[in-house]
N, C-alpha and C positions, 0 to 999 in steps of 0.2 A: 509801754506801747500796747496798742490794740492787738490781742492775741489772735482774733479771726480776720484772715485777710480781706474777705469780702466787706465785712463792716468797715475796715480801715479804708478800703477804696470808696465805699459809699459815702463814708463821712466827709472825705475830702474831695470827691468829684461829683457829688449827686446832680449839681446843676448841669454841669457838661454832659453827664450821661444822659439826663433827660432831654436835653436839646437834639443829641445825636440820635436818641431813640425815636423822637418826632421825624427825623429824617429817613431813618431806616423804615417806619411804618409807611411814609409816603412812597418810598422806593418799592415796597412790596406791592401796592397798588399798581404801580406802573408795570412791575413785572408779570402781574396777573393778566393785565391787558396784552402784554407781549406774548403770553402763551396762548391767547384765544386767537390772535390775528393770523398764525401760520394755518390754522384749522380753517378759517373763513377764506383765505387765499385759495386754498386748494379746492375746498368744496363749492364755494359760492361763486369765485371769480374764474377759476381754471375750468372746473367741471361744469360750471353754469348753473348750478342749482338755484341761485338767486334770480336767473333769466327765464325759467321755465314758463313762467305765465306773463312775462312783461319783458319790454326790450330795455328797461332800466331797472336799477336796483338802488336802494336807499344807502347813501354813505353817511357816515357818523350817525348811524341808527344806535343810539345809546341804549343798550338793553343789558341788564344784568342776568346772565344765562343760568338762573337757578333751575335744577331739575324739577320734575312735578312734585316728587316726594319732599321738596323743600319750598313748595308753594308756587312753583313756576316762574317763567322769566318776568322781569319787571322792566317796563319801558319807561326810558326818561327822556328821549328825544327821537323824532322820526327821520331825522337827517335830510341829505340832499340826494336827489335822483340822479345817477350817472349810468352811461352805457356801459358795456361789458370791459372793453379795452381800459377806458378812463377809470372804471370801478377797480380793475386789476391795479393799475398804476397807483390809484390812491391808497389802496389797501398796503401795498409794498412800501411806499414812501412813509405811511404811517407807521408800519413796522419798524422800518428803518430808524424813525424819528424816536419811537419808544425805546429801540435798542440802545441808541446813543444816550438818551436822557438817562436810561437805567445804568448805563456804564459810567456817566458824569456823576450820577448820585453815589454810585459805589466808591468812585475815586474820593468825593468828598467825605463820605464816611471813613474810608481809609485813612485820609489825612488828618481828620479831626481825632479818630482813634490814636494815631500816631503821636499828635500834639499832646493829648491827654495822658498817654502812656509815659511820654518823656517828662512831662510835668511831674507826674506821680513818681517817676523813678528819681527825678532830681530831689523831690520832697523827701522820699525815703532815705536817700544816701545822705541829705543833710541831717535828718533826725539821727540816723546812725551815727554819724560823725559827731554830732552834738552830744549824744549819749557817751561817746569815747571820751570826750572832754570833761564828762561828769563821772567817769569810773573812779572808784577810790584807787589812789596810787599804789596800794599793794598789789590790786588785780593785775597791774602791768607785769608783775613778775611771773604771773602764772599764764599769761597769754603771749603769742609770738607776733610780733609786729607784721610779719609777712601775712599770717593768716587773717588778722584783723583787716590789713589793707585788701586782701583777695576777696574777702566777703564783701566789703563795701563796693568794691570796683567790678568783680566778675560775677559773684554768686547772686547778687540781687539784679543782674542784668536781665535774666528770663522774666523777673518779675515786672520790668518796665514793658516788655513786649505783652505780658498777660494783662496788665493792668487796663489798657485800652479795650481789651477783648472781654474782660470780666462780665460785664452785662450786656454789652452791644453785640458781641459775636454770637452768644445763644439766642438773643432776640432776632437778629438779622437772619442767622442760618437756620433757626427753627421757623422763623417766618416763611423763608424760602422754601423750606422742606414742606411746611403745612400748606403753603399756597399750591405748590406743584402737587401735593397729594390730594388736596380738595379739588383740584381742577381734574385730576385723575378720575376720583369719585364721580364727578360731574358728568365725565365722558362714559364711564362704565363703572358699576359697582363691583363686577368680578374682577376686573383690572386692579381696582382700588385695594380689594381684598388680598389678592396676590402680592401687591406691592408692601401692604401692611404685614404680611407673614414673613417676608424676606427681611423686611427692616427689623422686625421683632427678633429674629434669629441674629441678625448683625450687631444689634444694641445689646443683646444679652451675652453673647459668647465673647466678642472683642475686649470689653472692659475686664472681663475675668482674666483673659490671657495677659492683659497688661499689668497685672497686679505685681508679678515678679519684675517686670520692666521698671516699674517705679522704685522698689527696693533696690534694684541694681544702680539705678541713676543715684539714689542717696548714698550708696556705697562709693560710687564714683566720685561724687562731691566731696565726701569726708577724705578719701585717700588723696585726691588732687590737692585739697587743702592742706593735708599733712605734708605732702611732697613739697609745697611751697615753703612751708615753715622749716622743712629740712633743709632745702637748698640756702635759705636765710641764714640757718645756722652755719652752714659750710663757709658762707661770704663772711660771716663775722668772726669765726674761729678759723680763717685762712692761715694765720701765723701759726697757730698750734698744730694745725694738719702738716705744714711743712717742717716745723721744729720737731716732731715726733714720728715723722715718716708713716702717717697714717691715711695717705691719700688713696691707697688702694683698699682699705677698710671702707672709706668713705664711698668710693666707686661701688663696692659690694652692696652698701646699703642702699643707694640710688637704684642699682640694678634690681635688687629684690622689690624695691617700692614701684619701680616701673613694670616689673614682671606682674605683680599684684593688680596694677591699673589695667595692664594689658588683658589679664584673664577676665576681668569684670567688664571691660569694653567690648571685648570679643563676644562674651556671652550675651551682652546687651544688644549688639548688632544681630547676633543669630535671632534672639527672640523678637526683636523689632521687625526684622523682615520677615519672619514667619507670620506674625500677625497681620503685616501688610499683605503678604500674598493671600492669606484667608479672606481678608477684607475685599481685596480686588475680585477674588473668585465669586464672593457672594453678590457683588455688585454687578458682575457680567452674567450671573445666572438669571437675573430678573428680565434683562432683555429677551433672553432665549424664551422665557415663559410668555413673554408679550407676543413675540412672533408666532409661538406655537399656538397659543390659545386665541390671540386676536387673529391671527392668520386662518384659523379654523372657522371662527365666526364669521369673518369676512367671506370666505368661499361659500358658506351656507346662507349669505345674504342677510345675516343679522348685525352686521358690524360694517360700517363705512370705512374706506381706506383713509379718508381725511381726519376721522376719529382717531384711528389707528396711529397715523403718522402724529398727531397732536399729543396722544399719550406717550410715545416715544420721545418726542421733544420735550415733553414735560419732565418725563424721567431722567433724561440726559442730564437735567439740573438738579436732580435728587440725590444721587450718591455722593456727589461732592459735598453738599452741605451736611449729609449724616456723616459722611467720614470725618468732615472737619469738626462736627459737634463731638464725635467720639474723641478726637485728637484734642478738642478743647477741653473735654472732661478729664482726659489724662494730663494734660497740662495743668489743670486746675488742682489735681491731687499732688502733682509733682511740685509746683510752685507753692502750694500750702506747706508742703514738708519743708521746702527751703526756708520759707518765711518763718516756720516754727523753729528751725535751727537757729537762724539769725536772731529770732527775738530772745531765744534762750542764750546764745552767746553775748548779746548786748544787754542783758538784764541781771548783772551781778548784784549781790547783796551789798548794801552800804553805798549806794550811788549818791553823789551830792546833790542837794536839792537844787532845782533850777535857779531858784531865786537868789542863790549866793553868786551867780554869773550874770545877773541881769546887767544890761547895758547902762541903765538908768540909775543905778544904785549910787547912793551918795558916798563919795570916798572921804569925807571928812571926819577926823576923829582927833581929839586933842591927846597930847603925850600924856601917858598914864602909867600907873605901876603895873608891872606884869606879875601876877600871883599865880603860883603854882601850888595847889593845895591837894595833898595826899593822892598824888596822880599815879596811876599803875598802868602797866601796858604789857599784853602777853603776844608774842608773835606767833605767826602761822604754824610754828612747829610745836606751839604749846609752852615755850620757854617764857619765864616772867623776866622781861628785860628790864622794866622799871617797876619799883615796888616802894609805895608810900612815900614818893619824893614831893618835898615841899620847900620852897623858898620864894622870896619877892626880889624883883628887880625894878629899881626906880629910874626914871628918865635920866639919861646922862651916864648911868652907872655901866661900868664894864666888868663882865664876870667871865672867868675862864673856867671850863669844866675838864677835869683831868682824872683819868682812871687806867687801870689795866685793860687787858683784852677781856671782852665780855663783861665789862663793868656796867654797861648799861648807857655810858655817855652819849653814844651816837643815837641810840633810841630816844633818849630824852630830847636831843636837839630836833630829832625828826617829829616829836610830839609839839614842841614849841613852834616849828616850822608848819605844822597841820598837815604833815605828810602822812601821818597815821593818827587814829583816833585812840584815845585813852580808853581802857575798859573799866575803870574806876577814878575817882577823884574829878578835879575840875580845873581849868586853866583859864583865868579871867585876865582881860586887859582893861583895867579900871573896873567899871561896873558891868562890862559886857563880857558874856562867855565867848572865848576865843572860836568856839566851834560853830557859832552862829554869825560870826563877822563876815560879810560878803567879800568876795574876791576884790571888789573895788577898793576895800581897805587893805587887806592882807597882801594884795598885789602891789600897792602904790606906797602905802605907809611903812610896809614891813618887808624885809628882805631875807630870803634863805639862800646860802650858797654851800652845796655839799663838796664832796672830794672829787667830783667830776662834773664838769660843765658841759652841757649839750649845746652845740652850735649849729645853726642851720646852714646849708650849702649856698651861702650868699655872701656878699662882702662883709669885710671887718665892721665897716659903718652900719649895715644893716644889722649885724648881730649886736653892736654896741648899743644901738639905740632901740632894740627889741623890748628893753623894759619900759619903754615910754609909750608904746603903742596900746592904749587901753580901750579908747573908743574914738570915733571920729571927731575931730575937734572943729575942723572947717571943711565944708563940702569942696569937692572938686569942681573947677570952672571948666564947663563945657560951652562950645559955640557952634552954631549952625548944624551941620551933619552930625557931629559929634554929640550934640545935646540930643537929637532925635534918637540916635541909637542908644544913648544913655538912658533915655525915657522909655525905649522899648524893653531894654534890658532889665530895668526896675519894674515895669509892669509884668514881665515874665517871672521875676523874682517873687513879686508878691502873689501871683497866681499859683506858683509853686510852693507858697508856704514858707518860703525863706525869708529871714530877715533882711530889710533893704539896707544892708552895710556895704557902702562902697569902698572898694579896697583901693581906688585912686583917690580918696578923700585924704585930707592931711590928719594923720593919726598922731603925730607927736604932741604929747601933753607937756609942753615946755614950761607952762605956768605951774603945772603941779610939781615940777621938778626945780622950781624957783629960777628959770632961765628966761630971759628977756626975748631973745629973738634967735635966728639961725647962726649969726655971728658969734654970739655968746655961747651957743651951743658947741660951735666948733672949738672956740677958745676952751671951753669946759672940757671937752674931749682930750685936747692936747694936754691941758693940765693933769687930767687923769692918767693919761699915758705915761707921763712923767713920773707921777705918783706911785704907780704900780710897776715902774721899771720895764714898760713895754715901748718906749718911745723909740728906742734904738732899733728894735726888731721892725717896727712899722716903717722906720726910715729905710732900713734896708728893702723892705718890700716895695717902698716907693721908687728907690732907684732901680729896682728890677722890673718895676710894672710899667705899663704903657698909659700914656695920657689919653683921656677920653676924646675921640676925634672932634666933638664940638669944641672943647677947649683948644685942641690943637689948631683948629681952624679959626681961633679968634673968639673964644668964649668970653664970659662976663669979666673974668680975671685976666685974660690975654695970657694964660700960663705958657703957651708955646712961645710968645715973643720973650718972656723972661727967661725961659731956658735957653733960647738962642743967645741972650745976652751972656748967660753962664758958658755957653759953648765958646763965645769970643773971649770971655775971660780966662777960660780953661787954655784956649790957643796960646794966649799970651804968657801964661806961666809955662806952657810945655816947650817954649822956645829956649828956656834956660839951659846951659849946657848940661847940668845935672840931670835934667828930666827929658831933655830932647830925644836921648837914646832909648827911652821907655816905650814911646807911643809912636806908631807910624799913622798920621792922619789919613783919613779919606780925602782923596783929590781926584776928580773927575778926569784929569789928564795924566795921571800917574798910575802905574801899576803897584798894587800894594803886595809886598812880598810876605806879608803875614796873615794874607788872606788866602782863601783856596782858589783854584782856578775858576771854578764856578762861580763863587762869589765875585771875582774880579770881573767877570763877564756881565753878570746880572748887576752888579753894583747897586744892590737895594735889599730890601726886606720883602720876603715871599709873603703873600696874603692868602694865596690858595694852594691847595694841595699839589697841584700840577707844577708848580715852581719850587716845591719842598726839595731840600738836597737830595733825598733818596729817590725823588721822582724825575730828577732831571735827564737821567739816561734815557727815559721815554718820552721826553718832551720834543714833539714834532718842531715847534717854532724855533727852539734853540738849536736843534740840528740843522735846519734850514739856514739860519743865521750864520752858525759856524762854516757851513759850506760855502754860501755866497761870499763871506768874508775871506775866504781862503785860508782859514785857519785850522779847518778839519783835517787836512793832511798833516799839518804839524803836530796837532793834537795825537793822530794816529801813530806817528813816529814817537813822540813823547810817551805814549802809553805802552808802546812796544819796549822802550828802555825801561820804564817802571817795571813792566812785567818780568823782563830778564833779570832786573836788580832783585826783585822781590824773591823770585825763584831761587836765585843764587844765595840770597841771604838766609832764607827760612827753610832750606832743603832738609838741614838736618838739625832743626830747632824743634823743640817739644811744644805742644799746643798752647801752653801756658806762659810762654817766654814773653818778656816785656817788649820785645821787638814788635810783637804783633799789635800791642796797644800803641806803641810810637807811630807805626805806620798803619794808621787806623783804617785806611781804604782797602785794606785785604785782611782776611781772616783765615784762620787755620784750616777751616772747612772748605774755602775757597781756592786753597793751594794747588791740589790736584787739577782743577780746572785751568788754573794758570799756567800750570807745568804743560798741559796738552797745548794751550794756545801758544805758548813760546815755542814748542816743538814744530807746530805748524807754521808759524813765522819763520823759523830758520830754513823751511823748505821753499815756502813761496814769497817772503819777503813781506813788508807791510803793503806794499801796493797790490799785491796778489792775494791779500786776506779776503776772506768772504765778508759780505755786507754785515752779518751777525758778529763776526770777530771784530771789525771795524767799529761798530757800535759799542762793543764791550771795551775795546781799548780807549776809546774817547772817554766813556763813562769812568775808566780807571783813573783818568787824569783829574777829574773834578774835584776830588778832595785833596789833591796835592798842594802842600803849602812849602814854597820854596825855603822860607827861613827855619821851618820846623824840621823838614825831612832832609834838607841840606844834601840834596844829590847833585846840585849843580846843573839842572837840566833845562832851566828857563834863562835864556839870554836876553840881550837888549832887542834882538830882532823878533823873537816869540813875544816878549813884551808888547812891542808895537803892534804886532798883529793882534793880539788879545785885546788890546786898547781900541783897535778899529773894530773888532767884534763887539766890544762894549758899546761903541756909539751906534752901530747898526742895529744892535739889540733894542736900544731905547728909541731910536728915531723911526724905526718901522714897526714898533709894536702894534699889533692890531687892536681895533677898538673893544674885541671881546676880552682882551687881556689887561686893559686899562687899569681895571681894579684888582689885577691879579698881583701886582708887585709895586712897593713904595721905592722910589729910587732915591739915593743918598744925594742930597743937594746941600752945599755949604750954606746956602741962604734960606733953607726951609726947614722946618721940623718935621721929622719923620715919625708920623703917628704909629707906624707899625713896629718902631723899635723902642726899647726901653729908655727911661728918662736917664739912665746912666750912659747908655750907648749914644744918645743925642748930645749930651753934653761932652762927653769924650770924644765923639765923632772921629774915631779911629781904632786901630787894634793895638793891644799890647805887643811888644817885640818879644819873639821867643828868645829865650837863653839869657834874658837879663834877670839877675837875682833880686828876688823880692819886688818885682816891679809892680804886680797887683797891689801889694800893701803901700808902696810909696805913692803910686798913683791915687789910690783910695784915699790917702791922707790929704793930697793937693785937692782931689775932687770935692772933699768935705769943706776944705777950707774956702774953696771958691763959692760953694753953696751958701756957707755961712756968711761970707762977706757981703753977698747980694742979698741977705735976708730970705733966701729961698728954701730954708729947712721946713718951715710949716707947709709950704706948697708941696714939698716933696711927701711930707708926712700925709698930707691931703690925698695924694695919688696913693699912697701905701695903705690908707683907710678903704680903698677900693679893691684891696686884695681879696680874692675869692678863698674862703677857708676850706673848701672841700667838703665832702660828705662827713657830717657829724664833726666837722672842724678838724679832719685827720691831717690836714696840711700844717697844722699847728702842733707845737709839743703839748704836754700835759700841763707844764708851767704857765705856757703861753695861753691855753684855753681857760685855766683857773683866773689868770689876770684879767681875761675878758670878762668872766663872770663877775669879779670885783667890781670892775668899772660899771657893768650893768647894775649892780646894786648901788654903787656909789652916785650914779647919775640920777637915781630917784629921790636922793636925800631921805632916807627912810627914818622912821621914828624907832625901829627895832630891827636889828640885825642879828641873825643867827648863822655863825660861821661853823660848819659841821666838818672837821678836818680838812678845811679848805686850803690851807697852806701846807698840808703834810707832805706834798711831793718836793718843796723847797727844802734846802739845806737850813741848819738853825741860824746862822747869821742872817740870811735872807728873810727867814720867817720873822725874826725880830725885827728888822729893818722894815719890812713891808707891813707888819701889823701895827708898829709905831705910826707910820704914814697914815694908814686907814683910820687908826682911832683918832689921830689928830683931825682929820677930815670929818670925822662922824662924832666929835666930841660932845655934841647935844643929844646923840642918840643912845639908846640902851644897846649893848652888845652882849651877846652870849657866844663864846668862842670855845669849842671843843678842840682839844689839843693833846698830843702825845708827848710834848716838850715842856718839862717842868720850869726850864729857863724862861721859855715864853710866857707861861703861866704867871711867874713871879712878877712880870710888868703890869698885871691887871689890877683893878681895885680889890676884887675878891677872887677867891679861888674855892671851887667846890670839888671835892674828891668823892668819886663814885665807887662803890665796892658792892658787887653782887646785886645791882639794880637800885641800890640805895645811896642817898647822900651820907657819906659816912662822915664827913666833916666839911665844914665851910666857914671861911673868915678871911681877914686879910692875910696876903702873903707872909708877912713878917710874923704875924701870931701862929700861923701853921707851920713855920719853919722851925720846928723844935725837935729833939731827939726822938720822942716818942710818937711823932705824928705820922700818919699814913703818907701825907705829902713828901715829907722828908724821905719815907721808905721808897717812894716812887722816884723820887729825884735820884737817890743812890743807886736804885736799880738801872736807871738809864745811863748813868755815868759808869 
């Protein structure tokens, strides 16, 4: 990148800068006119100097008022003759016109500066991110992701504000200051000299005082970046912090860092406001000299009042540009320092050439022999991990690499995957050097899977298809206003120097993966899920997942209707005597004893936080419904009985007793509160309880489940009252809450509930042994009988895997990584301890399936399992960075071989 910020700005924005500078020059001419008019209003119109020899005076007498020592005035137009009052009005309205015009031009300049700055900031951020994608992979071990993100997001932010000001601000402010200064000299040369003297002191002293401020600003930036990196470390290492009780040590470290930042920032503020005080004092001293010197000459008759007022009016616009010019100079130095730091951080040695990532690179390459010739690699610590390694791998050949710890097998696989570069030797694919192959080839025709797969915080589908998104295949279709907005976005994208890559386009390279269409793609995904034994997991995700609202309301496959058919079939199975006692179905006309009191009243799934179980106690609409339905008093009585029972049961129990979990609506911490509540109830009775106590008693009943807690407190009468409240709650629901809850309806699919809950449409009965397992078997049978398992899997593919895929286990993440690779149908596959987290039978079973699917591809598999290595065509045994022996497993399985020694060591 260009090391000089000003050259970088000029190179990418000179056309816009010139256009804005032309507007700036025009605005300065208008500003000069607006400075002259107040003097003429006072002297000529009000004091009448223009009417001493005539009853009229020329308006629009266009004369350039140069002093005699500059050649004298220059007449351009004689103007129109006007009487004094009309002349005054004409001058005043002219002054107003030029003030408004000058303000509008300022707004225009500022708007265009902002647009230019944001474009350049967008360009700079993209270039930095683009360089991140070109970092050598080893460099990512040396930098913290939070620091890189902070630099791109926050540290270049001030550069965006400065870019628009880089050339325009000094030209505009300097022009304003020069215009005002020239005007002052034109009025009185002595006033001009006084102004020059004060400005010289200001311009000389202030920048020197700000040198230390710049250094403190640099320290603040570095310490803040380090703080961001340290906080990210705490987030990533949260498990270790809790496991080793080091939370207070971490707090102490953050306290120390915050203290250092505080000291830097406080000193920065002290120095900044000291400079501001000195600057303001100097700015206010000049008007004092004007009044003193100008007033003296005015009293002596050597200086008219209008001229003095014009000088003061001109000067009032002078300190601000000078101050802003000084601020601009400080900002210039500050952003240059930040720019230098950013350039330094984003220019590591060994960056990938940009042409390797070109969008239009040719991805075609014929299967060829992978030839490793005397390759050596030294890691960042100086250890020689690979030394003079050589072997050939033919298309369709499968080779296992095995070795002990620090044998170099993982480093050799990283070299083959081009994660690191060799320090000696060469790796060729056919006649081409592996290091020079574009990523269009290595990313599509080759596949590398390490011992840990990184997943994006998106759905399973998005992560599985990630390996097919190389470049836009088909443009997105836009119509009407969407097309206009798209064209505007693309115009700004090109003006900002970003590539016009549309994220909304179709990026899936189905042809490159040998897949005909979307239907074939889904079939291939389902096939690969079964191949890597991830199908059952995704099926369970689908059962617990929610259907997309579009599909629930009649999407292309009408999934909601299909799942309603499954609900009907499930209902038919559950009437069997052996299953009827396991599930209590949802019935709008019956109280469900296996649901909470609150769930029975709402009889639906909450969509907004106000109707979540923990928030129902404060829900005003629910409280009104209960009161108007006449059930509030019943619930107060019920809450009093529950409170008395809980206090009696828990009074002598320790905090960790299982009763607290069974009666989950009250915790050990809340027990003293309810003891006090029971005492008050015994004195006043439920009817005499305070409004807060009544509210607390009602909320206490919400999590009560009769079938679970078995206190015998809900009888038929109370059930009838609660059912009445259910009907009132639904019938009177305000429009504002229509989208806050999805009610249970036997004839409708509940898009807010899971697929499993929709099909089951009921609650498991408490107290029935193995009810969940038995019902689960029946549910699977119903789904299979209707052919809905692929649909459930499709829902499961929408499961969000969380940050870095943390919602999945490590083995599930590795399976996702394998599917990514298999989808591409690669010609060369490097598996670097990919299945090491699996048990040995799973490794052998999984690798057999993978190899069968990739029988035409060349495979290199690094493993620590000799039994797995025996199943490959050839085995390479590494020791001390060298290939100690290589051959067919049967040939190496001899008493004196290193392969036999490794196998015996493992067993």
